[in-house]
C-alpha positions in Angstrom: 21.5 -4.6 -12.7 18.1 -3.5 -13.7 15.0 -4.8 -12.0 12.2 -6.2 -14.1 9.4 -3.9 -15.0 7.6 -3.6 -11.7 4.2 -3.6 -13.4 4.8 -7.3 -14.1 5.2 -8.0 -10.4 2.4 -5.8 -9.0 -1.3 -6.5 -9.4 -3.2 -3.2 -9.7 -5.7 -2.3 -7.1 -8.5 -2.0 -9.8 -8.0 -5.7 -10.7 -8.4 -6.8 -7.1 -11.5 -4.7 -6.5 -13.2 -5.8 -9.7 -12.5 -9.4 -9.0 -13.7 -9.4 -5.4 -16.9 -7.4 -6.1 -17.8 -9.8 -8.8 -17.3 -12.7 -6.4 -19.4 -11.0 -3.7 -22.2 -10.5 -6.2 -22.0 -14.2 -7.3 -22.2 -15.6 -3.7 -25.4 -17.6 -3.0 -27.8 -16.6 -0.2 -26.4 -19.1 2.3 -22.8 -18.1 2.0 -23.8 -14.4 1.6 -24.3 -14.4 5.4 -20.5 -14.3 5.7 -20.5 -11.1 3.6 -23.0 -9.5 5.9 -21.0 -10.6 8.9 -17.8 -9.1 7.6 -19.6 -5.8 6.8 -21.0 -5.6 10.3 -17.6 -6.4 11.8 -15.9 -3.9 9.6 -18.3 -1.2 10.6 -17.8 -2.0 14.3 -14.0 -2.1 14.0 -13.8 1.2 12.1 -15.9 2.8 14.8 -13.8 1.3 17.6 -10.5 2.7 16.3 -11.7 6.3 16.1 -10.3 7.2 19.5 -6.9 5.7 18.7 -6.8 7.4 15.3 -7.7 10.8 16.7 -4.9 10.4 19.3 -2.4 9.6 16.6 -3.5 12.6 14.6 -3.2 14.8 17.7 0.3 13.6 18.4 1.3 14.1 14.8 0.0 17.6 14.6 1.7 18.5 17.9 5.1 17.3 16.7 4.6 19.0 13.4 3.8 22.3 15.1 6.7 22.0 17.5 9.1 21.3 14.6 7.8 24.3 12.7 8.1 26.5 15.8 11.7 25.4 16.4 12.5 26.5 12.8 10.8 29.8 12.8 12.8 33.0 12.4 12.2 36.6 13.6 13.4 39.2 11.1 13.4 43.0 10.9 11.0 44.4 8.4 12.6 47.8 7.8 9.5 49.5 8.9 9.7 51.9 11.9 7.9 50.8 15.1 6.2 54.1 16.3 5.9 52.7 19.8 9.7 52.5 20.0 10.6 55.8 18.5 11.1 57.5 21.9 14.0 55.2 22.6 15.9 55.9 19.3 18.8 57.6 21.3 19.3 54.5 23.4 18.9 51.7 20.9 18.9 51.0 17.2 16.1 48.4 17.6 13.2 50.6 16.6 11.9 48.6 13.7 9.0 46.3 13.5 9.8 42.6 13.5 8.2 39.7 11.5 8.1 36.1 12.5 8.6 33.7 9.6 7.5 30.0 10.0 8.8 27.8 7.2 6.3 25.6 5.5 6.4 21.9 6.6 7.2 19.1 4.2 4.3 17.1 2.8 4.4 13.4 3.9 3.7 10.1 2.3 3.7 6.5 3.4 4.4 3.2 1.6 3.3 0.0 3.6 4.1 -3.6 2.8 2.5 -6.5 4.6 3.8 -10.1 4.5 1.2 -12.3 2.9 3.0 -15.6 3.5 1.5 -18.8 4.8 3.1 -18.4 8.2 1.1 -15.2 8.7 -2.2 -17.1 8.6 -2.7 -16.9 12.4 -1.7 -13.2 12.5 -3.3 -12.0 9.3 -6.4 -10.5 10.9 -4.5 -8.6 13.6 -1.9 -7.3 11.1 -4.6 -6.3 8.6 -6.4 -4.4 11.4 -3.1 -2.7 12.2 -2.8 -1.6 8.6 -6.4 -0.2 8.6 -5.5 1.9 11.6 -2.5 3.3 9.8 -4.6 3.9 6.7 -7.3 5.7 8.6 -4.6 7.9 10.3 -3.2 8.8 6.9 -6.7 9.7 5.6 -7.4 11.8 8.6 -4.2 14.0 8.3 -4.2 14.0 4.5 -1.0 11.8 4.0 -0.7 10.1 0.7 -0.2 6.3 1.0 0.0 3.0 -0.7 -0.4 -0.5 0.8 0.9 -3.7 -0.9 0.8 -7.3 0.1 3.8 -9.4 -0.9 4.4 -13.2 -1.2 5.5 -15.7 -3.8 4.1 -19.0 -5.0 7.3 -20.6 -6.1 10.4 -20.1 -8.3 9.9 -20.8 -11.9 12.4 -21.2 -14.8 11.8 -18.5 -17.4 13.2 -18.5 -20.9 16.5 -16.7 -21.4 16.3 -13.2 -22.8 18.8 -13.1 -25.7 19.4 -9.4 -25.1 20.9 -10.0 -21.6 24.6 -10.3 -21.4 25.6 -13.7 -20.1 28.0 -12.1 -17.6 25.4 -9.8 -16.2 23.6 -10.7 -13.0 20.0 -9.9 -13.7 17.8 -9.2 -10.6 14.6 -9.7 -12.6 11.6 -11.4 -11.1 11.0 -14.9 -12.4 7.7 -16.3 -13.6 6.6 -17.3 -10.1 8.8 -15.0 -8.1 7.9 -12.2 -5.7 4.3 -11.0 -6.2 2.9 -7.7 -4.9 -0.8 -6.7 -4.8 -1.8 -3.1 -4.5 -4.6 -3.4 -1.9 -5.1 0.2 -0.6 -4.3 3.6 -2.0 -5.0 7.2 -1.1 -5.6 8.0 -4.8 -8.9 6.1 -4.8 -12.3 7.7 -4.0 -13.6 7.5 -0.5 -16.3 4.9 -1.3 -13.8 2.8 -3.2 -11.3 2.9 -0.3 -13.9 1.8 2.2 -14.8 -1.0 -0.2 -11.1 -2.0 -0.6 -10.6 -1.9 3.2 -13.6 -4.1 3.8 -12.5 -6.6 1.1 -9.0 -6.8 2.6 -10.4 -7.5 6.0 -12.8 -10.1 4.6 -10.0 -11.9 2.9 -8.0 -11.9 6.1 -10.9 -13.4 8.0 -11.4 -16.1 5.4 -7.7 -17.0 5.3 -7.6 -17.2 9.1 -10.6 -19.5 9.2 -13.1 -19.2 12.0 -16.3 -19.7 10.0 -16.1 -16.6 7.8 -17.3 -17.3 4.3 -16.1 -14.2 2.4 -15.0 -14.3 -1.2 -11.3 -14.7 -1.5 -9.1 -13.6 -4.4 -6.6 -15.7 -6.2 -4.4 -12.6 -6.1 -4.3 -12.9 -2.3 -3.3 -16.5 -1.9 -0.6 -17.0 0.7 2.8 -18.3 -0.2 6.5 -17.7 0.7 8.3 -14.8 2.2 10.5 -13.1 -0.5 11.2 -10.2 1.8 14.7 -9.5 0.5 13.6 -9.5 -3.1 10.6 -7.3 -2.2 12.9 -4.7 -0.6 14.3 -4.0 -4.1 10.9 -2.6 -5.1 10.8 0.0 -2.4 12.7 2.8 -4.3 10.3 2.5 -7.3 7.2 2.3 -5.1 8.4 5.4 -3.2 9.2 7.3 -6.5 5.7 6.5 -7.8 4.0 7.8 -4.7 6.1 11.0 -4.9 5.3 11.5 -8.5 1.6 11.0 -7.9 1.1 13.0 -4.8 4.1 15.4 -4.6 5.0 14.2 -1.1 8.4 15.2 -0.1 9.1 12.9 2.9 8.1 9.2 2.5 8.0 6.8 5.5 8.0 3.1 4.9 6.3 0.4 7.0 7.0 -3.4 6.6 4.9 -5.8 8.6 6.4 -9.3 8.5 6.7 -12.2 10.9 10.0 -13.8 10.1 13.2 -14.2 8.1 13.2 -13.8 4.4 13.5 -16.7 2.0 16.9 -16.7 0.3 17.6 -13.9 -2.2 16.4 -15.1 -5.6 17.8 -14.1 -9.0 18.1 -15.4 -12.5 21.3 -15.4 -14.6 22.0 -16.3 -18.2 23.9 -19.6 -18.4 24.7 -22.2 -21.0 22.3 -23.6 -23.5 20.5 -20.2 -24.0 18.5 -20.5 -20.8 18.3 -18.7 -17.5 19.8 -20.4 -14.5 17.8 -19.8 -11.3 19.7 -19.5 -8.1 19.0 -18.8 -4.4 21.6 -17.1 -2.3 22.3 -18.6 1.1 22.6 -16.2 4.1 26.4 -16.8 4.1 26.9 -16.1 0.4 27.9 -12.7 -1.0 27.0 -11.6 -4.5 28.1 -8.6 -6.4 25.2 -7.0 -8.3 26.5 -5.0 -11.2 
């Protein structure tokens, strides 16, 4: 069965950035102190992780070099080595040799962070973890995308007359899984810094603690549609590959608990879609 157009489930990064920057500009002087506080904390945090990020970069480069060394080959060039000509009666190995090191594969990373309500007490720590990974990717030139995922409920959409009634349609419903593109290596450096600061500010606001930073309706916390969200991974990976040319994509999913039941919609009687949730003990065949 074909997934719904992913664009209907993913909020673009530009929408989030424009919304938050507008809200920051609209904040009054009293509440604006929270904005200044987040900016100061963000600057201190980014400075504090430099050592860890540099260590991660060092380990990555060492492993990459070791892998390339293990795959290198030494071949004869067909050119005589004048320093070995005197031994031509004893050995045939009188040719210059050339060491060939294969080019390494370019890397990419797609990261998903659970933005459900149960993450509220962990959202600051996990957001900081994501920022460390994002800084690592920036440092070594790895293409990456970061998405939050949650859901606000399960709606009852109108039946699509073009869908076969016998076909199980894994499309996303009106209020089904929702992803927000929060960070991307495709953005400018200044925009990425802005996006990272806004994400941390929203995490602070959601966690409480006296931070008055503008929050986005796109980043409201809800359920944990982890299983449904996993169906988006192939398309998210394909898009990153097409955009960056990365050959080897790693995925990171940060979540705190079990997924809500797998949700799908199916054409039923009376020309409408019947919404169902699958229990952990139920098996469904997806055509």
